C-alpha angles and dihedrals in degrees: 000000000000123000126196121186128201139166104068123132147118119313136166124247110284093023130121138237134178120213122201130200120193115201125202137171121040094005091155088073094059113112101170132017123193151161125243130180136203124198122197111285093006136100122257110267135194114254102175140337136194127199118228098221108042098018092234112170127209126191137189111248090241093063103034111128093015105060128052126194119204141160137214103208093190090060096035086231131133127199139203114203108199119194133174090023120201132200089252089063088069108119146105107282119213129196115220137192125195112206135187142250095051102022098245132166122220122200136205123226094260133244126229120239116189122184114195124203 
């Protein structure tokens, strides 16, 4: 499975961005896709995840009500709509895909999101 993110950039406080993650390869084996982020000096943390089967979404408390994860199965692409952005959202955002058997997690290359105040 290969994952390619796009859509990061610089935005002002309160602004919006939409990240995209295009998956290719053995996409049929993906059970969960998600978004993680890592700020300088901090550990990578889960932002949101979406199951392939039931479409169940999970969000970090810090982004609930502001971020929305979604997926276009026809395009094998997942999205992260980020609204009401805050400076603390600044990080490198990574797309992830959990596949079975394994299980094993694949990662994208990351895309920088910077929120300026």
